[in-house]
C-alpha positions as CSV (number, residue, x, y, z in Angstrom):
1,M,101.0,-23.1,18.1
2,D,101.1,-23.2,21.9
3,P,102.7,-26.3,23.5
4,D,99.3,-27.0,25.0
5,P,96.7,-25.4,22.5
6,L,94.0,-27.1,24.2
7,A,94.4,-25.9,27.8
8,G,91.2,-24.5,28.9
9,W,89.0,-25.3,25.9
10,S,86.3,-27.1,27.0
11,P,83.3,-26.4,24.5
12,A,79.6,-26.7,25.8
13,P,77.2,-29.5,24.7
14,V,75.1,-28.3,21.8
15,E,71.3,-29.5,21.7
16,T,69.5,-29.0,18.0
17,T,65.8,-30.2,17.7
18,A,63.7,-30.6,14.5
19,R,61.0,-32.0,12.9
20,I,61.6,-34.4,10.1
21,D,59.9,-33.8,7.0
22,A,60.1,-35.6,3.5
23,W,61.7,-32.6,1.5
24,A,65.4,-32.7,2.4
25,S,65.9,-36.6,1.7
26,T,64.2,-36.4,-1.4
27,A,66.3,-33.5,-2.8
28,F,69.2,-35.8,-1.7
29,A,67.8,-38.6,-3.5
30,A,67.2,-36.4,-6.8
31,L,70.9,-35.5,-6.4
32,L,71.8,-39.4,-6.8
33,D,69.4,-39.7,-9.3
34,Q,67.3,-42.1,-7.5
35,P,63.6,-42.2,-6.7
36,S,63.1,-40.9,-3.0
37,P,62.8,-43.7,-0.1
38,V,60.9,-41.0,1.8
39,R,57.6,-39.8,0.8
40,G,55.5,-39.2,3.8
41,P,54.9,-39.5,7.5
42,G,56.3,-42.5,9.1
43,D,58.7,-43.4,6.5
44,P,62.0,-44.2,7.8
45,L,65.2,-42.3,6.6
46,P,68.1,-44.2,5.3
47,P,71.0,-44.1,7.8
48,L,73.1,-41.2,8.0
49,W,70.3,-38.9,6.0
50,H,69.7,-36.9,9.1
51,A,72.5,-35.0,8.0
52,F,70.0,-33.1,5.9
53,H,67.3,-32.6,8.6
54,L,69.3,-30.9,11.6
55,L,71.3,-28.4,10.5
56,D,73.7,-26.2,12.4
57,V,72.8,-22.8,11.4
58,H,75.3,-19.5,11.7
59,R,75.2,-16.0,10.6
60,Q,76.7,-14.8,7.4
61,A,78.7,-12.5,9.7
62,D,80.0,-15.5,11.8
63,L,82.0,-17.0,8.6
64,G,85.6,-17.1,8.7
65,A,87.9,-16.7,5.5
66,D,87.7,-20.7,4.8
67,G,83.5,-20.6,5.0
68,H,83.2,-22.1,8.2
69,P,81.7,-20.3,11.4
70,V,84.8,-19.0,13.3
71,G,83.1,-19.7,16.6
72,A,81.5,-23.0,15.9
73,A,81.2,-25.6,18.7
74,F,84.0,-27.9,18.9
75,Q,86.6,-26.3,16.4
76,P,89.8,-26.0,18.5
77,P,91.7,-22.9,19.1
78,M,94.6,-22.8,16.7
79,E,96.3,-20.4,14.0
80,H,95.7,-21.0,10.4
81,R,93.2,-23.8,11.3
82,R,92.2,-26.3,8.3
83,R,89.4,-28.8,8.9
84,M,89.2,-32.1,7.3
85,F,86.6,-34.8,8.0
86,A,88.2,-38.0,8.7
87,G,85.7,-40.7,9.6
88,G,83.0,-41.9,11.7
89,R,80.8,-44.5,13.5
90,L,76.9,-44.9,13.6
91,T,74.9,-47.1,15.8
92,V,71.2,-47.7,14.8
93,T,68.8,-48.7,17.5
94,A,65.6,-47.6,15.5
95,P,65.1,-45.6,12.3
96,L,64.3,-41.9,12.5
97,R,61.1,-41.4,10.6
98,V,59.4,-38.5,8.7
99,G,57.2,-36.6,11.4
100,D,59.4,-37.5,14.2
101,V,60.4,-34.7,16.3
102,V,64.3,-35.3,16.8
103,T,66.7,-33.8,19.1
104,R,70.4,-34.1,18.5
105,R,72.5,-33.7,21.6
106,S,76.3,-33.3,20.8
107,R,79.3,-33.1,22.8
108,L,83.2,-33.1,22.6
109,L,84.2,-36.8,23.3
110,S,87.6,-36.3,22.8
111,A,90.5,-34.0,21.6
112,T,94.1,-34.8,21.2
113,A,97.0,-32.3,20.1
114,K,99.7,-33.4,18.0
115,Q,102.8,-32.0,16.5
116,G,104.4,-33.7,13.3
117,R,106.6,-32.8,10.5
118,S,104.1,-30.9,8.4
119,G,103.1,-28.9,11.7
120,A,100.5,-28.7,14.4
121,S,97.2,-30.8,14.2
122,V,94.1,-31.2,16.7
123,F,91.6,-34.6,16.2
124,V,88.7,-33.9,17.6
125,T,85.7,-36.8,18.0
126,V,82.2,-35.0,18.3
127,R,79.6,-37.6,20.0
128,S,75.8,-37.0,19.1
129,E,72.8,-39.0,20.4
130,F,69.6,-38.6,18.4
131,V,66.7,-38.7,21.0
132,V,62.9,-39.4,19.8
133,D,60.1,-39.3,22.6
134,G,62.7,-39.4,25.4
135,V,64.4,-42.5,23.8
136,V,67.9,-42.4,22.3
137,A,67.4,-44.0,18.5
138,Q,70.7,-43.6,17.1
139,V,74.4,-42.5,18.1
140,E,76.8,-40.9,15.8
141,E,80.7,-40.3,16.6
142,Q,82.7,-38.1,13.7
143,D,86.2,-37.5,13.7
144,F,87.6,-34.5,12.3
145,A,91.5,-33.5,11.5
146,Y,92.4,-29.8,12.1
147,R,96.0,-28.6,11.3
148,S,97.5,-25.3,11.4
149,Q,98.2,-24.2,7.5
150,P,99.2,-20.8,6.7
151,P,97.4,-19.6,3.5
152,G,99.4,-20.3,0.0
153,T,101.2,-23.2,1.7
154,A,101.4,-26.4,-0.3
155,R,99.4,-29.1,1.2
156,G,101.1,-32.5,1.2
157,L,98.9,-35.2,0.2
158,A,100.0,-38.9,1.2
159,A,100.6,-41.4,-1.6
160,P,97.8,-43.9,-1.8
161,A,97.9,-47.4,0.0
162,E,98.0,-50.0,-2.7
163,A,94.7,-51.1,-3.3
164,P,92.5,-52.5,-6.2
165,P,90.6,-49.9,-8.1
166,I,86.6,-49.5,-6.7
167,E,84.1,-51.8,-8.2
168,P,81.6,-49.5,-9.9
169,L,78.2,-50.6,-7.9
170,V,77.3,-47.2,-7.4
171,R,78.2,-44.6,-9.5
172,V,77.6,-40.6,-9.4
173,A,79.4,-37.7,-11.5
174,A,80.6,-35.6,-8.2
175,D,80.9,-32.6,-10.5
176,P,81.0,-29.1,-9.2
177,P,77.2,-28.6,-9.5
178,L,76.8,-31.9,-7.6
179,L,79.2,-30.7,-4.8
180,F,77.4,-27.6,-4.7
181,R,74.0,-29.0,-4.3
182,F,75.6,-31.3,-1.6
183,S,76.5,-28.1,0.2
184,A,73.4,-26.5,-0.2
185,L,71.4,-29.4,1.4
186,T,74.0,-29.5,4.2
187,F,74.4,-25.7,4.9
188,N,78.1,-26.4,4.3
189,S,79.8,-23.3,3.4
190,H,83.3,-24.6,3.4
191,R,85.0,-23.2,0.5
192,I,87.2,-26.1,-0.5
193,H,83.9,-27.6,-1.8
194,Y,82.9,-25.1,-4.5
195,D,85.7,-22.5,-4.5
196,H,88.4,-23.6,-6.9
197,P,90.8,-20.4,-6.6
198,Y,90.7,-20.7,-3.0
199,V,91.1,-24.5,-2.6
200,T,94.0,-24.6,-4.9
201,E,95.7,-21.2,-3.9
202,V,94.9,-21.1,-0.2
203,E,94.6,-24.7,1.0
204,G,97.0,-25.9,-1.7
205,Y,94.8,-28.9,-2.9
206,P,94.8,-29.7,-6.6
207,G,91.1,-29.4,-6.9
208,L,87.7,-29.2,-5.4
209,V,87.6,-31.7,-2.7
210,V,84.5,-34.1,-2.6
211,H,82.7,-34.2,1.1
212,G,83.6,-36.9,3.3
213,P,80.0,-37.3,4.6
214,L,79.1,-37.7,0.9
215,L,81.7,-40.3,0.3
216,A,80.1,-42.1,3.7
217,L,76.5,-41.9,2.3
218,L,77.7,-43.5,-1.3
219,A,79.3,-46.3,0.5
220,L,75.8,-47.0,2.3
221,E,74.0,-46.6,-1.0
222,V,75.5,-50.2,-1.6
223,P,73.4,-52.0,1.1
224,R,70.7,-49.9,0.6
225,R,70.1,-50.7,-3.2
226,R,71.7,-54.4,-3.0
227,A,69.8,-55.4,0.2
228,P,66.8,-53.4,0.5
229,E,65.0,-55.4,3.2
230,R,67.9,-55.3,5.5
231,C,68.5,-52.6,8.0
232,V,71.8,-51.2,8.8
233,T,72.3,-51.5,12.6
234,A,75.9,-50.2,12.7
235,F,78.6,-48.0,10.1
236,A,82.2,-47.5,11.0
237,Y,84.3,-45.8,8.2
238,R,87.4,-44.2,7.8
239,L,88.7,-41.5,5.2
240,T,92.4,-42.0,4.1
241,R,92.9,-39.6,1.4
242,P,90.5,-36.8,-0.2
243,A,88.8,-37.5,-3.5
244,F,88.6,-34.4,-5.8
245,A,85.9,-33.3,-8.3
246,G,85.2,-35.9,-11.0
247,E,83.7,-39.5,-10.9
248,V,83.0,-41.0,-7.9
249,V,82.0,-44.6,-7.2
250,A,81.2,-46.8,-4.2
251,G,81.4,-50.4,-4.2
252,G,81.4,-53.4,-1.9
253,D,79.9,-56.3,0.2
254,P,76.6,-55.5,1.8
255,G,77.4,-57.7,4.3
256,G,80.9,-56.5,5.1
257,T,83.3,-53.9,3.6
258,V,82.1,-50.9,1.7
259,V,84.5,-48.3,0.1
260,A,84.0,-45.2,-2.0
261,G,86.1,-42.7,-3.7
262,A,87.3,-41.9,-7.6
263,A,86.6,-44.2,-10.1
264,G,89.7,-46.0,-11.2
265,A,91.5,-45.5,-8.2
266,A,92.3,-46.7,-4.6
267,P,89.3,-46.0,-2.2
268,S,89.3,-42.7,-0.5
269,L,87.0,-44.2,2.2
270,A,86.7,-47.7,3.5
271,G,84.1,-49.2,6.3
272,T,82.2,-51.9,7.6
273,V,78.6,-52.2,7.6
274,T,76.4,-54.4,10.0
275,L,72.9,-55.5,8.9
276,D,70.0,-56.7,11.1
277,G,70.2,-60.6,11.4
278,V,74.2,-60.4,11.1
Protein backbone atom coordinates (compact mmCIF):
# COMPACT_ATOMS: atom_id res chain seq x y z
CA MET A 1 0.00 0.00 0.00
CA ASP A 2 1.34 3.45 -0.89
CA PRO A 3 2.45 5.73 1.97
CA ASP A 4 -0.42 8.04 1.06
CA PRO A 5 -3.08 5.76 -0.50
CA LEU A 6 -5.74 8.45 -0.37
CA ALA A 7 -3.79 11.06 -2.32
CA GLY A 8 -5.98 12.33 -5.13
CA TRP A 9 -9.00 10.33 -3.97
CA SER A 10 -11.99 12.64 -3.79
CA PRO A 11 -15.22 10.78 -4.62
CA ALA A 12 -18.10 12.89 -5.83
CA PRO A 13 -21.35 13.11 -3.86
CA VAL A 14 -24.07 10.63 -4.81
CA GLU A 15 -27.79 11.38 -4.98
CA THR A 16 -30.56 8.78 -5.07
CA THR A 17 -34.32 9.43 -5.22
CA ALA A 18 -37.12 6.92 -4.62
CA ARG A 19 -40.75 6.85 -3.62
CA ILE A 20 -41.32 4.93 -0.39
CA ASP A 21 -43.73 2.02 -0.72
CA ALA A 22 -44.93 -0.48 1.85
CA TRP A 23 -43.65 -3.69 0.29
CA ALA A 24 -39.99 -3.66 1.35
CA SER A 25 -40.74 -2.84 4.99
CA THR A 26 -43.47 -5.47 5.04
CA ALA A 27 -40.93 -7.99 3.74
CA PHE A 28 -38.45 -7.10 6.50
CA ALA A 29 -41.15 -7.45 9.15
CA ALA A 30 -41.84 -10.94 7.77
CA LEU A 31 -38.13 -11.72 8.09
CA LEU A 32 -38.46 -10.85 11.81
CA ASP A 33 -41.69 -12.91 12.15
CA GLN A 34 -43.49 -9.71 13.12
CA PRO A 35 -46.63 -7.96 11.83
CA SER A 36 -45.72 -5.11 9.55
CA PRO A 37 -45.84 -1.62 11.11
CA VAL A 38 -46.16 -0.21 7.59
CA ARG A 39 -49.35 -0.85 5.64
CA GLY A 40 -50.31 2.11 3.49
CA PRO A 41 -49.83 5.76 2.53
CA GLY A 42 -48.74 8.01 5.38
CA ASP A 43 -47.48 5.22 7.65
CA PRO A 44 -44.05 6.09 9.12
CA LEU A 45 -41.06 3.83 8.61
CA PRO A 46 -39.32 2.70 11.81
CA PRO A 47 -35.83 4.27 12.08
CA LEU A 48 -33.18 2.77 9.77
CA TRP A 49 -35.80 0.91 7.73
CA HIS A 50 -34.99 3.28 4.87
CA ALA A 51 -32.20 0.74 4.15
CA PHE A 52 -34.75 -1.29 2.17
CA HIS A 53 -36.06 1.59 0.08
CA LEU A 54 -33.11 3.59 -1.26
CA LEU A 55 -30.78 1.02 -2.81
CA ASP A 56 -27.52 1.37 -4.69
CA VAL A 57 -27.90 -0.52 -7.96
CA HIS A 58 -24.86 -1.75 -9.90
CA ARG A 59 -24.48 -3.95 -12.96
CA GLN A 60 -23.46 -7.56 -12.44
CA ALA A 61 -20.41 -6.94 -14.61
CA ASP A 62 -19.22 -4.29 -12.16
CA LEU A 63 -18.95 -6.65 -9.17
CA GLY A 64 -15.53 -7.59 -7.80
CA ALA A 65 -14.30 -10.90 -6.41
CA ASP A 66 -15.83 -10.17 -2.99
CA GLY A 67 -19.24 -9.36 -4.47
CA HIS A 68 -18.94 -5.61 -3.96
CA PRO A 69 -18.97 -3.26 -6.96
CA VAL A 70 -15.36 -2.50 -7.88
CA GLY A 71 -15.99 1.17 -8.62
CA ALA A 72 -18.60 1.92 -5.96
CA ALA A 73 -18.60 5.39 -4.44
CA PHE A 74 -16.72 5.92 -1.19
CA GLN A 75 -14.67 2.69 -1.41
CA PRO A 76 -11.00 3.70 -1.06
CA PRO A 77 -8.33 2.74 -3.62
CA MET A 78 -6.34 -0.05 -1.97
CA GLU A 79 -5.12 -3.52 -2.93
CA HIS A 80 -6.89 -6.64 -1.62
CA ARG A 81 -9.58 -4.47 -0.08
CA ARG A 82 -11.75 -6.11 2.61
CA ARG A 83 -14.81 -4.20 3.82
CA MET A 84 -16.42 -4.20 7.24
CA PHE A 85 -19.28 -2.07 8.57
CA ALA A 86 -18.13 -0.42 11.80
CA GLY A 87 -21.06 1.63 13.12
CA GLY A 88 -23.04 4.78 12.63
CA ARG A 89 -25.23 7.57 13.89
CA LEU A 90 -28.79 8.54 12.98
CA THR A 91 -30.63 11.75 13.77
CA VAL A 92 -34.38 11.85 13.14
CA THR A 93 -36.21 15.16 12.78
CA ALA A 94 -39.22 13.64 11.03
CA PRO A 95 -40.13 10.11 9.95
CA LEU A 96 -40.03 8.94 6.35
CA ARG A 97 -43.53 7.87 5.32
CA VAL A 98 -45.06 5.57 2.74
CA GLY A 99 -45.76 7.69 -0.32
CA ASP A 100 -42.94 10.18 0.34
CA VAL A 101 -40.53 10.91 -2.47
CA VAL A 102 -37.19 10.83 -0.66
CA THR A 103 -33.86 12.05 -1.96
CA ARG A 104 -30.74 10.70 -0.26
CA ARG A 105 -27.70 12.95 -0.69
CA SER A 106 -24.50 11.16 0.32
CA ARG A 107 -20.95 12.46 0.54
CA LEU A 108 -17.61 11.43 1.94
CA LEU A 109 -17.26 12.97 5.39
CA SER A 110 -13.81 11.65 6.29
CA ALA A 111 -11.19 9.09 5.29
CA THR A 112 -8.16 8.14 7.37
CA ALA A 113 -5.38 5.71 6.44
CA LYS A 114 -3.48 3.78 9.09
CA GLN A 115 -0.69 1.23 9.12
CA GLY A 116 -0.77 -1.34 11.92
CA ARG A 117 0.74 -4.70 12.81
CA SER A 118 -2.01 -6.45 10.85
CA GLY A 119 -1.43 -4.32 7.75
CA ALA A 120 -2.89 -1.25 6.08
CA SER A 121 -6.37 0.03 6.89
CA VAL A 122 -8.57 2.90 5.78
CA PHE A 123 -11.48 4.19 7.88
CA VAL A 124 -14.25 5.93 5.97
CA THR A 125 -17.31 7.86 7.17
CA VAL A 126 -20.15 8.61 4.75
CA ARG A 127 -22.81 11.21 5.60
CA SER A 128 -26.28 11.00 4.05
CA GLU A 129 -29.14 13.47 4.25
CA PHE A 130 -32.70 12.27 3.58
CA VAL A 131 -34.72 15.08 2.04
CA VAL A 132 -38.51 15.22 1.68
CA ASP A 133 -40.16 18.22 -0.01
CA GLY A 134 -36.91 20.15 0.25
CA VAL A 135 -36.51 19.59 3.99
CA VAL A 136 -33.91 17.36 5.63
CA ALA A 137 -35.89 14.79 7.62
CA GLN A 138 -33.04 12.55 8.77
CA VAL A 139 -29.24 12.49 8.77
CA GLU A 140 -27.22 9.29 8.87
CA GLU A 141 -23.48 8.78 9.20
CA GLN A 142 -22.02 5.34 8.50
CA ASP A 143 -18.52 4.18 9.40
CA PHE A 144 -16.66 1.58 7.34
CA ALA A 145 -13.31 -0.10 7.92
CA TYR A 146 -11.30 -1.34 4.95
CA ARG A 147 -8.20 -3.42 5.35
CA SER A 148 -5.69 -4.81 2.88
CA GLN A 149 -5.72 -8.60 3.20
CA PRO A 150 -4.45 -10.98 0.49
CA PRO A 151 -6.80 -13.89 -0.35
CA GLY A 152 -6.45 -16.90 1.92
CA THR A 153 -4.85 -14.96 4.78
CA ALA A 154 -6.22 -15.83 8.19
CA ARG A 155 -8.12 -12.92 9.67
CA GLY A 156 -7.09 -12.09 13.21
CA LEU A 157 -10.18 -11.57 15.38
CA ALA A 158 -9.75 -9.70 18.64
CA ALA A 159 -10.94 -11.47 21.76
CA PRO A 160 -14.24 -9.97 22.94
CA ALA A 161 -14.17 -7.63 25.89
CA GLU A 162 -15.56 -8.99 29.11
CA ALA A 163 -19.27 -8.33 29.17
CA PRO A 164 -22.38 -10.14 30.40
CA PRO A 165 -24.31 -12.22 27.85
CA ILE A 166 -27.11 -10.45 26.04
CA GLU A 167 -30.55 -10.42 27.63
CA PRO A 168 -32.83 -12.00 24.99
CA LEU A 169 -35.50 -9.32 24.66
CA VAL A 170 -35.58 -9.71 20.87
CA ARG A 171 -34.63 -12.99 19.27
CA VAL A 172 -34.23 -14.15 15.68
CA ALA A 173 -32.49 -17.20 14.26
CA ALA A 174 -29.80 -15.63 12.05
CA ASP A 175 -29.36 -18.74 9.96
CA PRO A 176 -28.16 -18.75 6.32
CA PRO A 177 -31.67 -18.31 4.85
CA LEU A 178 -32.28 -15.21 6.99
CA LEU A 179 -28.90 -13.72 6.04
CA PHE A 180 -29.64 -14.45 2.39
CA ARG A 181 -33.06 -12.77 2.59
CA PHE A 182 -31.57 -9.69 4.29
CA SER A 183 -28.91 -9.48 1.57
CA ALA A 184 -31.68 -9.65 -1.04
CA LEU A 185 -33.74 -6.92 0.65
CA THR A 186 -30.73 -4.58 0.74
CA PHE A 187 -29.31 -5.62 -2.66
CA ASN A 188 -26.09 -6.53 -0.84
CA SER A 189 -23.96 -9.02 -2.77
CA HIS A 190 -21.01 -9.12 -0.32
CA ARG A 191 -20.07 -12.82 -0.28
CA ILE A 192 -19.20 -12.94 3.42
CA HIS A 193 -22.93 -13.17 4.18
CA TYR A 194 -23.89 -16.17 2.00
CA ASP A 195 -20.83 -17.89 0.49
CA HIS A 196 -19.32 -20.20 3.14
CA PRO A 197 -16.28 -21.36 1.09
CA TYR A 198 -15.45 -17.76 0.21
CA VAL A 199 -15.81 -16.32 3.71
CA THR A 200 -13.75 -19.08 5.34
CA GLU A 201 -11.12 -19.74 2.66
CA VAL A 202 -10.58 -16.25 1.24
CA GLU A 203 -11.42 -13.78 4.01
CA GLY A 204 -10.52 -16.08 6.90
CA TYR A 205 -13.68 -15.83 9.00
CA PRO A 206 -14.90 -18.92 10.87
CA GLY A 207 -18.38 -18.71 9.33
CA LEU A 208 -20.97 -16.58 7.58
CA VAL A 209 -20.98 -13.03 8.95
CA VAL A 210 -24.18 -11.39 10.21
CA HIS A 211 -24.72 -8.00 8.54
CA GLY A 212 -23.79 -5.04 10.73
CA PRO A 213 -26.90 -3.10 9.64
CA LEU A 214 -29.04 -6.10 10.62
CA LEU A 215 -27.55 -5.99 14.13
CA ALA A 216 -28.34 -2.26 14.30
CA LEU A 217 -31.93 -2.90 13.24
CA LEU A 218 -32.27 -5.68 15.83
CA ALA A 219 -31.03 -3.32 18.54
CA LEU A 220 -33.68 -0.78 17.53
CA GLU A 221 -36.35 -3.45 17.78
CA VAL A 222 -36.03 -3.11 21.58
CA PRO A 223 -37.50 0.41 21.86
CA ARG A 224 -39.90 -0.24 18.95
CA ARG A 225 -41.46 -3.17 20.77
CA ARG A 226 -41.10 -2.05 24.39
CA ALA A 227 -42.05 1.60 23.94
CA PRO A 228 -44.10 1.71 20.72
CA GLU A 229 -45.69 5.04 21.67
CA ARG A 230 -42.27 6.77 21.72
CA CYS A 231 -40.26 7.91 18.71
CA VAL A 232 -36.51 7.47 18.27
CA THR A 233 -34.87 10.84 17.68
CA ALA A 234 -31.24 9.68 17.71
CA PHE A 235 -29.29 6.43 17.61
CA ALA A 236 -25.51 6.03 17.84
CA TYR A 237 -23.85 2.62 17.75
CA ARG A 238 -20.53 0.86 17.29
CA LEU A 239 -19.67 -2.66 16.18
CA THR A 240 -16.81 -4.19 18.15
CA ARG A 241 -16.66 -7.77 16.83
CA PRO A 242 -18.36 -9.84 14.13
CA ALA A 243 -21.35 -12.08 14.83
CA PHE A 244 -21.67 -15.28 12.86
CA ALA A 245 -24.58 -17.31 11.53
CA GLY A 246 -26.50 -18.79 14.45
CA GLU A 247 -28.88 -17.33 16.99
CA VAL A 248 -28.81 -13.55 17.26
CA VAL A 249 -30.58 -11.52 19.92
CA ALA A 250 -30.90 -7.88 20.90
CA GLY A 251 -31.64 -6.46 24.32
CA GLY A 252 -31.36 -3.41 26.52
CA ASP A 253 -33.06 -0.39 28.01
CA PRO A 254 -35.23 1.49 25.49
CA GLY A 255 -34.27 4.75 27.16
CA GLY A 256 -30.52 4.12 27.06
CA THR A 257 -28.16 1.37 25.98
CA VAL A 258 -29.08 -1.28 23.41
CA VAL A 259 -26.95 -4.21 22.34
CA ALA A 260 -27.02 -6.94 19.71
CA GLY A 261 -25.00 -10.06 19.01
CA ALA A 262 -24.90 -13.83 19.31
CA ALA A 263 -26.94 -15.47 22.05
CA GLY A 264 -24.93 -16.28 25.15
CA ALA A 265 -21.97 -14.16 24.09
CA ALA A 266 -20.74 -10.65 24.72
CA PRO A 267 -22.40 -8.09 22.41
CA SER A 268 -21.14 -7.41 18.90
CA LEU A 269 -22.92 -4.02 18.83
CA ALA A 270 -23.56 -1.47 21.54
CA GLY A 271 -25.44 1.76 21.10
CA THR A 272 -27.42 4.54 22.72
CA VAL A 273 -30.99 5.49 21.83
CA THR A 274 -32.66 8.83 22.45
CA LEU A 275 -36.46 8.87 22.51
CA ASP A 276 -38.76 11.87 22.16
CA GLY A 277 -39.47 13.56 25.45
CA VAL A 278 -36.12 12.44 26.94
